[in-house]
C-alpha positions in Angstrom: -48.6 -3.3 6.5 -46.5 -6.3 7.4 -44.4 -5.9 4.2 -43.9 -2.2 4.9 -42.7 -3.0 8.4 -40.1 -5.5 7.2 -38.8 -3.1 4.6 -38.5 -0.4 7.2 -36.5 -2.8 9.5 -34.1 -3.6 6.7 -33.7 0.1 6.0 -32.9 0.7 9.7 -30.3 -2.2 9.6 -28.2 -0.3 7.0 -28.7 3.1 8.5 -25.9 5.6 8.1 -24.7 8.3 10.5 -26.7 10.8 8.4 -29.9 8.7 9.0 -29.3 8.6 12.8 -28.6 12.4 12.9 -31.7 13.2 10.9 -34.0 10.9 12.9 -32.8 12.2 16.3 -32.5 15.8 15.2 -28.8 16.1 16.1 -25.6 16.8 14.1 -23.4 14.1 12.5 -20.6 15.3 14.8 -22.8 14.5 17.8 -23.5 11.0 16.5 -19.7 10.4 15.8 -18.8 11.6 19.3 -21.4 9.3 20.9 -20.0 6.3 18.9 -16.4 7.0 19.7 -17.0 8.1 23.3 -14.7 11.2 22.7 -15.5 14.9 22.7 -17.9 17.0 24.8 -21.4 15.5 24.9 -24.1 15.4 27.5 -24.8 12.0 29.1 -28.4 12.3 28.0 -27.6 12.9 24.4 -25.0 10.1 24.3 -27.5 7.7 25.8 -30.1 8.7 23.3 -27.8 8.0 20.4 -26.6 4.7 21.8 -30.2 3.6 22.5 -31.1 4.3 18.9 -28.1 2.3 17.6 -29.0 -0.6 19.8 -32.7 -0.6 18.8 -31.9 -0.4 15.1 -29.0 -2.9 15.1 -26.7 -0.2 13.6 -23.1 -1.1 12.9 -20.8 1.8 11.8 -18.9 1.0 8.6 -15.2 1.0 8.8 -14.7 4.4 7.3 -17.2 6.1 9.7 -15.8 4.2 12.6 -12.2 5.1 11.6 -13.1 8.8 11.3 -14.8 8.8 14.7 -11.7 7.2 16.3 -9.0 8.8 14.2 -8.1 5.4 12.8 -7.8 4.0 9.3 -8.5 0.4 10.3 -5.7 -0.5 7.8 -2.4 -2.2 8.6 0.6 -2.0 6.2 2.6 -5.1 5.4 6.1 -4.3 4.0 7.3 -7.0 1.7 10.6 -7.2 -0.2 10.5 -6.8 -4.0 12.5 -10.1 -4.2 9.2 -11.8 -3.3 8.3 -11.6 -7.0 11.5 -13.5 -8.0 10.7 -16.7 -6.1 10.9 -16.2 -2.4 7.2 -16.9 -1.8 6.5 -19.8 0.6 7.5 -18.1 3.9 6.0 -14.8 2.9 2.7 -16.3 1.8 2.2 -18.3 5.0 3.2 -15.4 7.2 0.9 -13.1 5.2 -2.0 -15.5 5.7 -1.6 -15.4 9.5 -1.4 -11.6 9.5 -4.6 -11.3 7.4 -6.4 -13.8 9.5 -5.9 -11.8 12.7 -6.4 -8.4 11.1 -9.7 -9.5 9.7 -10.9 -10.8 13.0 -10.1 -7.4 14.5 -11.9 -5.4 11.7 -8.7 -4.4 10.0 -7.6 -4.7 6.4 -4.0 -5.3 5.2 -2.4 -3.0 2.6 0.7 -4.4 0.8 3.8 -2.2 0.3 6.7 -3.5 -1.8 10.1 -2.0 -0.9 13.8 -2.6 -1.7 17.0 -1.5 0.0 16.9 1.5 -2.3 13.2 2.3 -2.8 10.8 2.9 0.0 8.4 5.3 -1.9 5.4 3.0 -1.6 5.8 2.7 2.2 6.4 6.5 2.6 3.2 7.2 0.7 1.2 5.0 3.1 2.6 7.0 6.1 2.4 10.5 4.5 -1.2 10.0 3.4 -2.2 8.4 6.7 -3.4 5.2 4.9 -2.4 2.8 7.7 -2.3 2.8 11.5 0.8 0.7 11.8 3.2 -1.4 9.8 4.6 -5.0 9.8 8.1 -5.2 8.4 8.5 -8.8 7.0 12.3 -8.8 6.7 15.0 -7.5 9.0 18.2 -6.3 7.3 21.4 -4.5 8.4 21.2 -0.7 8.1 17.6 -1.0 6.9 16.3 2.2 5.3 12.8 1.0 6.2 13.5 0.7 9.9 15.5 3.9 9.9 12.6 5.8 8.4 10.0 4.3 10.7 12.1 5.1 13.8 12.7 8.6 12.6 8.9 9.1 12.1 8.1 7.4 15.4 5.5 5.4 13.5 4.1 2.2 15.1 5.6 -1.0 13.6 6.9 -4.5 14.3 9.6 -6.4 12.5 9.3 -10.1 11.7 12.8 -11.6 12.3 15.8 -11.1 14.5 17.5 -7.7 14.9 20.2 -6.7 17.4 18.4 -3.4 18.0 16.7 -4.1 21.4 14.6 -0.9 21.1 12.5 -2.5 18.3 9.4 -4.6 18.8 10.2 -8.0 17.1 8.9 -11.5 16.8 10.9 -14.4 15.4 11.3 -18.2 15.2 14.1 -20.2 16.9 16.2 -20.0 13.7 19.7 -20.1 15.2 18.9 -23.0 17.6 17.1 -25.0 14.9 19.9 -24.6 12.4 22.4 -25.7 15.0 20.3 -28.7 15.8 19.9 -30.1 12.3 23.6 -29.4 11.5 24.7 -31.3 14.6 22.4 -34.2 13.6 23.9 -34.3 10.1 27.4 -34.5 11.6 26.2 -37.3 13.9 25.0 -39.2 10.9 28.6 -39.3 9.6 28.4 -36.5 7.0 31.7 -34.7 7.6 32.1 -32.2 4.7 29.0 -30.0 4.8 28.8 -27.0 2.5 26.5 -24.1 3.3 24.7 -22.3 0.5 23.4 -19.0 1.8 21.7 -15.8 0.8 22.4 -12.1 1.3 24.7 -11.4 4.2 23.0 -8.1 5.1 19.9 -10.1 6.1 19.9 -10.9 9.8 18.3 -14.3 9.1 21.3 -15.2 7.0 23.6 -14.3 9.9 21.5 -16.2 12.4 21.4 -19.4 10.3 25.2 -19.3 9.6 26.0 -18.9 13.3 23.9 -22.0 14.0 25.8 -23.9 11.3 29.1 -22.8 12.7 28.2 -23.5 16.4 27.2 -27.1 15.6 30.6 -27.7 14.0 32.4 -26.2 17.0 30.4 -28.3 19.5 31.1 -31.5 17.5 34.8 -30.7 17.1 34.3 -30.9 13.3 36.7 -28.8 11.1 35.0 -26.0 9.2 36.7 -23.6 6.8 35.4 -20.4 5.1 35.6 -22.3 1.8 32.6 -24.4 3.0 30.3 -21.4 3.2 28.9 -19.5 0.2 26.8 -16.4 0.5 25.1 -13.8 -1.8 23.3 -16.6 -3.8 20.5 -14.7 -5.5 19.9 -16.6 -8.8 20.8 -19.6 -10.9 24.2 -18.3 -11.9 25.5 -17.4 -8.5 24.2 -20.7 -7.2 25.8 -22.5 -10.1 29.3 -21.2 -9.1 28.8 -22.3 -5.5 27.5 -25.8 -6.3 30.3 -26.4 -8.7 32.9 -25.3 -6.1 31.2 -27.5 -3.5 31.3 -30.6 -5.7 35.0 -30.0 -6.5 35.7 -30.0 -2.8 34.1 -33.4 -2.5 31.2 -32.3 -0.3 28.9 -35.0 1.0 26.0 -32.7 1.9 24.7 -29.4 0.6 23.0 -27.3 3.4 20.7 -24.7 1.8 19.6 -21.7 3.9 16.1 -21.6 2.4 13.8 -23.5 0.0 14.5 -21.1 -2.9 18.2 -21.7 -2.8 17.6 -25.4 -2.3 15.4 -25.5 -5.4 18.1 -23.8 -7.5 20.7 -26.3 -6.2 18.4 -29.2 -7.1 18.1 -27.9 -10.7 21.9 -27.8 -11.0 22.5 -31.3 -9.5 20.0 -32.7 -12.0 21.9 -31.0 -14.8 25.1 -32.6 -13.6 23.4 -36.0 -13.1 24.4 -36.1 -9.5 22.5 -38.7 -7.6 20.7 -37.7 -4.4 21.5 -39.0 -1.8 23.8 -41.7 -3.2 26.5 -39.1 -4.2 25.4 -36.0 -2.3 22.9 -35.4 0.4 21.0 -32.1 0.5 18.9 -30.4 3.2 17.1 -27.0 3.6 16.9 -24.7 6.6 13.3 -23.9 5.5 10.7 -26.4 4.3 8.1 -25.9 1.6 5.7 -28.0 -0.5 8.0 -28.0 -3.5 10.7 -29.6 -1.4 8.3 -32.0 0.3 7.0 -33.2 -3.1 10.4 -33.2 -4.8 11.9 -36.6 -6.0 13.4 -37.4 -3.7 11.7 -35.4 -0.9 14.1 -33.0 0.7 15.0 -33.1 4.4 14.1 -29.7 5.9 13.4 -27.5 9.0 9.8 -26.7 9.4 8.6 -23.5 11.2 5.0 -22.4 11.6 5.2 -19.2 9.5 1.5 -18.7 9.7 1.6 -18.6 13.5 4.5 -16.2 13.3 2.3 -13.9 11.1 -0.6 -14.2 13.5 1.6 -13.2 16.5 3.2 -10.3 14.7 -0.3 -8.9 13.9 -1.6 -9.4 17.4 1.4 -7.7 18.9 1.1 -4.7 16.6 -2.6 -4.3 17.3 -1.9 -4.6 21.0 0.6 -1.8 20.6 -1.9 0.4 18.7 -4.4 -0.2 21.6 -2.0 1.4 24.0 -0.4 -1.8 25.5 3.3 -2.5 25.7 4.0 -5.9 24.2 7.6 -7.2 24.4 9.6 -8.8 21.7 9.2 -12.6 21.4 10.9 -15.7 20.0 8.3 -18.3 19.3 9.4 -21.8 20.5 9.1 -24.8 18.3 10.3 -26.2 15.0 10.5 -29.7 13.4 13.3 -31.4 11.6 11.6 -33.3 8.8 14.0 -36.1 7.8 13.3 -37.3 4.2 15.0 -39.3 1.5 17.5 -36.6 0.5 19.9 -37.5 3.3 21.6 -40.9 3.4 
């Protein structure tokens, strides 16, 4: 008898909506309405269903819960296709923070890869109602992703600065941090800094460049357009910029992110340029491959995981009917290492 009783309890623990409806003699729709609190249902019937659920330790699975509440319990994370070509450290850390918060709130995360020309994956998620909201991990000028989401009036948040104040965004203090580290480089006596940057249609590129320029202006240090290179996507475009910088007699290469910095390091080794004896080098974004380089590379550190957490929290708050406001998360660290003399 005792064995049968235990087996029966375990069966009740994994009960389905079908089981509850059968045992109580009601329809599955009635059970779903009692769980969601929506739809016409007498107080007595709702209490009967909820009492059964409590007594049998029933927890609706995500699919049943989603159907009852018209939710998928999925969030979409929109990532750039360039992620597969080396830009991984920031995206991985940010994604980790997003998944951590999503999991704690009973949500799963669905990845959608997009480019400036191809948003098919993301459109499928929306058209087939696979996700409740989207986190856009990169903010670009004239973004087809943002344009589509605004047109559809689909819930989303962008990670990174955008001048569109109608959007919900969360970002780090990129401009201020880049201004700070550049100013300190100038204070150290490095007078011919050369900026190696990424794609100019990315708002993060524009923000970091402005911080670089503002530091020169505040220090009264001359700065020409010849000291700033953009659209560096691969080893060849970076090679041209590094060679031009060395010809100018630069005393410090300032790289906008860890990927560009990694490419610059490869090229400096090819040319047997000593760091920091001949040229110093810094990055506006830190990563382990820079920390463990020989010599270790001076960099700006941001808590990308915290950024991902906050982005997910804000989107979920929006989906819950709240009205979160855009935020800039305070805090960064300048990590001085042996790559700067």
